[in-house]
C-alpha positions as CSV (number, residue, x, y, z in Angstrom):
1,X,13.3,-5.1,-22.5
2,X,12.7,-6.2,-18.9
3,X,14.3,-3.2,-17.1
4,X,11.0,-1.6,-15.9
5,X,10.7,-4.8,-13.9
6,X,14.4,-5.7,-13.3
7,X,15.7,-2.2,-12.7
8,X,13.2,-0.2,-10.6
9,X,10.6,-3.0,-10.3
10,X,13.2,-5.4,-9.0
11,X,13.5,-3.7,-5.6
12,X,10.0,-2.3,-5.6
13,X,8.5,-5.6,-6.2
14,X,10.2,-6.8,-3.0
15,X,8.4,-4.0,-1.0
16,X,4.9,-5.4,-0.5
17,X,3.1,-2.1,-0.5
18,X,4.1,-1.7,-4.1
19,X,2.4,-4.0,-6.6
20,X,4.4,-7.1,-7.7
21,X,6.3,-6.7,-10.9
22,X,4.2,-7.2,-14.0
23,X,0.9,-7.2,-12.0
24,X,-0.9,-3.9,-12.8
25,X,-3.9,-4.6,-10.6
26,X,-6.4,-1.8,-10.2
27,X,-7.5,-2.3,-6.5
28,X,-10.4,0.1,-7.0
29,X,-12.2,-2.9,-8.4
30,X,-12.4,-4.5,-4.9
31,X,-15.5,-4.9,-2.8
32,X,-18.0,-2.2,-3.5
33,X,-16.5,-0.9,-6.7
34,X,-17.2,-1.6,-10.4
35,X,-16.4,-0.2,-13.8
36,X,-12.6,-0.7,-13.9
37,X,-10.5,-3.6,-15.0
38,X,-8.5,-5.5,-12.4
39,X,-5.8,-7.9,-13.4
40,X,-6.9,-11.4,-12.6
41,X,-10.6,-10.4,-12.5
42,X,-11.6,-13.2,-14.8
43,X,-9.8,-15.8,-12.7
44,X,-11.5,-14.4,-9.6
45,X,-14.9,-14.7,-11.1
46,X,-14.2,-18.2,-12.2
47,X,-13.1,-19.2,-8.7
48,X,-16.2,-20.3,-6.7
49,X,-14.6,-19.4,-3.4
50,X,-13.6,-15.9,-4.5
51,X,-16.9,-15.4,-6.2
52,X,-18.7,-16.3,-2.9
53,X,-16.5,-13.8,-1.0
54,X,-17.2,-11.0,-3.4
55,X,-21.0,-11.7,-3.8
56,X,-22.1,-9.5,-0.8
57,X,-20.8,-6.4,-2.6
58,X,-22.5,-7.1,-5.9
59,X,-25.7,-5.3,-4.8
60,X,-23.8,-2.0,-5.0
61,X,-22.5,-2.7,-8.5
62,X,-25.1,-0.4,-10.1
63,X,-24.5,2.5,-7.8
64,X,-22.3,5.4,-8.9
65,X,-18.9,5.1,-7.3
66,X,-16.1,7.6,-6.9
67,X,-13.3,7.4,-9.4
68,X,-9.9,6.1,-8.4
69,X,-8.6,9.7,-8.6
70,X,-11.3,10.7,-6.0
71,X,-10.5,7.8,-3.7
72,X,-6.8,8.3,-3.8
73,X,-6.1,12.0,-4.3
74,X,-2.7,13.0,-5.6
75,X,-1.6,16.0,-3.6
76,X,1.9,16.3,-5.2
77,X,3.3,14.5,-8.2
78,X,6.3,12.3,-8.1
79,X,9.7,13.8,-8.7
80,X,13.4,12.8,-9.2
81,X,14.8,16.3,-9.2
82,X,18.1,17.1,-7.4
83,X,16.3,19.5,-5.0
84,X,13.8,16.8,-3.9
85,X,16.6,14.2,-3.7
86,X,18.5,16.5,-1.3
87,X,15.4,17.0,0.8
88,X,14.8,13.3,0.9
89,X,18.3,12.5,1.9
90,X,18.2,15.1,4.7
91,X,15.0,13.4,6.0
92,X,16.4,9.9,6.4
93,X,16.2,8.8,10.0
94,X,19.8,7.4,10.0
95,X,20.4,8.6,13.6
96,X,17.6,6.2,14.7
97,X,19.3,3.1,13.2
98,X,21.5,0.5,14.8
99,X,25.2,0.8,13.7
100,X,25.0,-2.1,11.3
101,X,21.8,-0.9,9.8
102,X,23.2,2.6,9.4
103,X,26.1,1.2,7.5
104,X,23.8,-0.8,5.2
105,X,21.8,2.3,4.5
106,X,24.8,4.5,3.9
107,X,26.2,2.0,1.4
108,X,23.1,2.7,-0.8
109,X,23.3,6.5,-0.2
110,X,27.0,6.7,-1.0
111,X,26.6,4.7,-4.2
112,X,23.2,6.1,-5.2
113,X,22.2,5.2,-8.8
114,X,18.6,6.2,-8.9
115,X,16.2,8.3,-6.8
116,X,12.5,8.7,-6.9
117,X,10.0,10.5,-4.6
118,X,6.7,8.9,-5.4
119,X,3.5,11.0,-5.4
120,X,2.1,12.3,-2.2
121,X,-1.3,10.7,-1.9
122,X,-4.3,11.2,0.4
123,X,-6.5,8.2,0.8
124,X,-9.4,7.3,3.2
125,X,-8.1,4.5,5.4
126,X,-8.5,3.1,8.8
127,X,-5.2,3.9,10.7
128,X,-5.1,0.4,12.4
129,X,-5.6,-1.3,9.1
130,X,-2.9,0.8,7.5
131,X,-0.4,0.1,10.3
132,X,-1.2,-3.6,10.0
133,X,-0.4,-3.9,6.3
134,X,2.8,-1.9,6.8
135,X,3.9,-4.2,9.6
136,X,2.6,-7.3,7.9
137,X,3.4,-6.9,4.2
138,X,3.2,-10.6,3.7
139,X,-0.6,-10.4,4.6
140,X,-1.2,-8.0,1.7
141,X,0.8,-10.2,-0.6
142,X,-1.2,-13.3,0.5
143,X,-4.4,-11.5,-0.1
144,X,-3.3,-10.7,-3.7
145,X,-2.5,-14.4,-4.2
146,X,-5.9,-15.6,-2.7
147,X,-7.7,-13.2,-5.0
148,X,-5.4,-14.2,-7.9
149,X,-4.3,-10.6,-8.5
150,X,-0.6,-11.6,-8.3
151,X,1.7,-14.6,-8.1
152,X,4.1,-12.7,-5.9
153,X,5.1,-14.6,-2.7
154,X,6.4,-13.3,0.6
155,X,7.2,-15.1,3.8
156,X,8.4,-13.8,7.1
157,X,11.7,-15.2,8.2
158,X,12.2,-13.1,11.3
159,X,10.8,-10.0,13.1
160,X,10.4,-7.3,10.3
161,X,12.4,-9.6,7.9
162,X,10.9,-11.2,4.8
163,X,12.0,-13.2,1.8
164,X,10.2,-12.5,-1.5
165,X,9.8,-14.2,-4.9
166,X,8.0,-12.6,-7.8
167,X,7.9,-15.9,-9.7
168,X,9.7,-14.5,-12.7
169,X,13.3,-15.0,-11.6
170,X,13.1,-11.9,-9.2
171,X,14.0,-12.9,-5.6
172,X,15.2,-11.0,-2.6
173,X,14.7,-9.9,1.0
174,X,12.8,-7.0,2.7
175,X,13.9,-5.8,6.1
176,X,12.4,-3.1,8.3
177,X,15.3,-1.0,9.6
178,X,13.2,1.5,11.5
179,X,9.5,1.8,12.4
180,X,8.1,4.9,14.0
181,X,4.7,6.5,14.5
182,X,4.9,8.5,11.2
183,X,7.7,6.8,9.2
184,X,9.2,3.5,8.2
185,X,12.6,2.8,6.7
186,X,12.9,-0.5,4.7
187,X,16.0,-2.1,3.1
188,X,15.3,-4.2,0.0
189,X,18.0,-6.4,-1.6
190,X,17.1,-8.3,-4.8
191,X,18.4,-10.0,-7.9
192,X,17.0,-11.2,-11.2
193,X,18.1,-14.4,-12.7
194,X,17.5,-15.6,-16.3
195,X,19.0,-18.2,-18.6
196,X,19.5,-15.4,-21.0
197,X,21.8,-13.5,-18.7
198,X,25.4,-14.4,-17.9
199,X,24.9,-13.5,-14.3
200,X,22.2,-12.2,-12.0
201,X,21.2,-8.6,-12.0
202,X,21.5,-7.2,-8.5
203,X,20.1,-4.1,-6.9
204,X,19.6,-2.6,-3.4
205,X,17.0,-0.1,-2.3
206,X,16.2,2.0,0.7
207,X,12.6,2.9,1.0
208,X,11.5,5.8,3.3
209,X,7.7,5.8,3.9
210,X,6.3,8.9,5.6
211,X,2.7,9.0,6.7
212,X,0.4,11.2,8.7
213,X,-3.4,10.9,9.4
214,X,-5.9,13.7,9.2
215,X,-9.5,13.6,10.3
216,X,-12.3,15.1,8.1
217,X,-15.2,17.0,9.4
218,X,-17.4,13.9,9.1
219,X,-15.1,11.9,11.2
220,X,-13.4,9.8,8.5
221,X,-9.7,9.5,8.6
222,X,-7.3,9.9,5.6
223,X,-3.7,8.7,5.3
224,X,-1.4,11.2,3.6
225,X,1.7,9.4,2.6
226,X,4.7,9.5,0.3
227,X,7.6,7.2,-0.3
228,X,11.2,8.1,-1.1
229,X,13.2,5.5,-3.1
230,X,17.0,5.3,-3.2
231,X,18.5,2.6,-5.4
232,X,22.1,1.4,-6.0
233,X,23.3,-1.1,-8.5
234,X,26.7,-2.9,-8.2
235,X,27.0,-2.9,-12.0
236,X,27.6,0.4,-13.8
237,X,26.1,-1.2,-17.0
238,X,22.8,-2.0,-15.2
239,X,22.7,1.4,-13.6
240,X,23.1,3.1,-17.1
241,X,20.4,0.9,-18.6
242,X,18.1,1.7,-15.6
243,X,18.6,5.4,-16.1
244,X,17.8,5.2,-19.8
245,X,14.4,3.6,-19.1
246,X,13.7,5.6,-15.9
247,X,11.0,7.9,-17.6
248,X,8.9,4.8,-18.2
249,X,9.7,2.9,-15.0
250,X,9.0,6.1,-12.9
251,X,5.5,6.2,-14.3
252,X,5.0,2.6,-13.4
253,X,6.2,3.1,-9.9
254,X,4.0,6.2,-9.4
255,X,1.0,4.3,-10.7
256,X,1.8,1.3,-8.5
257,X,2.0,3.4,-5.4
258,X,-1.4,4.9,-6.1
259,X,-2.8,1.4,-6.6
260,X,-1.5,0.2,-3.3
261,X,-3.1,3.3,-1.7
262,X,-6.3,2.2,-3.3
263,X,-5.8,-1.3,-1.9
264,X,-5.6,0.2,1.6
265,X,-8.8,2.0,0.9
266,X,-10.5,-1.1,-0.5
267,X,-9.6,-3.1,2.6
268,X,-10.9,-0.3,4.9
269,X,-14.2,-0.3,2.9
270,X,-14.5,-4.1,3.2
271,X,-13.8,-4.0,6.9
272,X,-16.4,-1.3,7.6
273,X,-19.1,-2.6,5.2
274,X,-18.7,-6.3,5.0
275,X,-16.5,-7.5,8.0
276,X,-17.7,-11.1,7.4
277,X,-16.0,-11.0,3.9
278,X,-12.7,-10.0,5.5
279,X,-13.1,-12.7,8.1
280,X,-13.7,-15.4,5.4
281,X,-10.7,-13.9,3.4
282,X,-8.5,-14.1,6.5
283,X,-9.3,-17.8,6.9
284,X,-7.9,-18.4,3.4
285,X,-4.6,-16.7,4.1
286,X,-2.4,-19.8,4.5
287,X,1.0,-18.1,4.0
288,X,0.9,-15.9,7.2
289,X,1.0,-17.0,10.9
290,X,-2.2,-17.7,12.7
291,X,-1.6,-14.7,15.0
292,X,-1.5,-12.4,11.9
293,X,-4.8,-13.8,10.7
294,X,-6.4,-13.3,14.1
295,X,-5.1,-9.8,14.3
296,X,-6.6,-9.0,10.9
297,X,-10.0,-10.2,12.1
298,X,-9.7,-8.2,15.3
299,X,-8.8,-5.0,13.4
300,X,-11.7,-5.6,11.1
301,X,-14.1,-5.9,14.1
302,X,-12.8,-2.7,15.6
303,X,-13.0,-0.8,12.3
304,X,-16.6,-1.9,11.8
305,X,-17.7,-0.8,15.3
306,X,-15.8,2.5,14.9
307,X,-17.6,3.1,11.5
308,X,-21.0,2.3,13.0
309,X,-20.4,4.8,15.8
310,X,-19.1,7.4,13.4
311,X,-22.2,7.2,11.2
312,X,-24.5,7.3,14.1
313,X,-22.8,10.4,15.5
314,X,-23.0,12.0,12.1
315,X,-26.7,11.3,11.8
316,X,-27.4,12.7,15.3
317,X,-25.6,15.9,14.4
318,X,-27.5,16.2,11.1
319,X,-30.9,15.6,13.0
320,X,-30.0,18.2,15.6
321,X,-29.0,20.7,12.9
322,X,-32.3,20.2,11.1
323,X,-34.5,20.3,14.2
324,X,-36.4,23.7,14.6
325,X,-35.4,25.8,17.6
326,X,-37.6,25.6,20.6
327,X,-39.5,28.8,21.5
328,X,-39.6,30.0,25.0
329,X,-42.8,31.7,26.3
330,X,-41.0,35.0,26.0
331,X,-40.4,34.3,22.4
332,X,-36.7,33.8,22.5
333,X,-35.0,30.8,21.0
334,X,-33.3,28.5,23.5
335,X,-29.6,28.3,22.7
């Protein structure tokens, strides 16, 4: 049965920060990581261009690396309970929407078929890089295509407006309704077509992404984010079928959200350790505007410089902490 893809995955596949339907990529296998299986890995290794891009990281392959659970820490598990749903509905920024967008959002809320709050995850990530991929989901999708992780396609058709094609009959649109410092509200409309079905299966989803950044004692920054999903189906039959398989599809969605969190971490790692790799990768992103490619390179350069300064400052503090205290002639330590 295709409903893990067609039901929940239909609309989530249209949101670029959730993995494309049917593409369970483990992004922890990106630059600097080894020991896990990433969908498409064999194709990447066989591609001379991709292999050349990944080669700078191979020297770290024998080093012990943190596990995906360490890199993307689950602070709170996903939930579909009525209490969590009520809290999520109360938190929707409907008052910040234009009238027509508010009506579109309320149509989903008023005919809500499925709800899911995905896990709250903490992941080390450069804030500017995080913001970039939220604003430019087509860049993330294009990276997945270049690295042959997914066949998913996304193209910008207007400011904050994208069309998407999963390549399996799933097509739709993604539109940013609201973008604030700590939250984003996205409308996804999709349908699945198949010769085996008498008519397309349709679904609409409202995605509310909430994010805050915290700084660790060593100066690294972590994104703490969660995503609330509201889905409506025009067909009662489709909604019933989607509810029946929701225990399975919910696990897929929770896992995909964690993997996309790992993607954010992997890109930050690449930017701060091998900025030339990201620059070469950006030059291969043919499905996004030239300005978006340049912005990715600029963000990478700033992230690299910030990381160099952070490490230098950390080393200075460690040296100062290890330096013995100077003794005054009177025998007192200088403070």
